[in-house]
N, C-alpha and C positions, 0 to 999 in steps of 0.2 A: 113750251110748249109749240109745235113746228107744225105747218102741213107738210106735204109730202115732197113740196118742193123746195125744203127746207126753210119757209118765208117763216119768222117769229112772228107767233098769235099773239101768247100771251107769256109775260117773263115776270118775276121778281115778285112772286106772289107769294104772303105768309100769313097764316088764318089758325089762331085757335081759340078752340070753342070751348067750353066747359059746362060739362054735365049740367043739364037745365037751364041755360043758355039757349038763346035764339039767334040765329045768324040771317041776316039779308044782304045779300049782294046784289048793289044799284050801279048803274052807271048808263052811257051814253049807247043808243043803240050801235051793234058791231063792235064793243069793246071787249067782248071775251067773257060775259056774264056766263053764259049756256055753257061753255066750253070747260070753263073751273067747276060748275056745279056738277057735270058732267063725270069730270076727273077727280073730284072728291067722293062721287059714288064708284070710282071705280070703272066707268065707261071712257071712252074718246071716242068722239064722233070719225066715220071712216074718212081717213085721209089724212088723220091726226095724230101724232105721238107727242108724247111725254119725254121730252128729250134729257132731263138732267132732274134731280131734286130727287124727293120722295113724300110720299103720302102717308102718316100713320094716324090711327085711329084706335083711342085707348091703348097707345102704345104699341100697338102692331102695324108691323110696315104693311 
């Protein structure tokens, strides 16, 4: 994930959650937790873009 200036904000994230499992995203302040969570929900903060990769839920991109 990059901001509008091209600065990398989040990289190398891989998450696999099976039905019935619970996921917790933890980390230091400013480490990208909210950006990752919003991306998983199909949202990106203003000025941010997903530059590569894909998000699939239930096998659907």
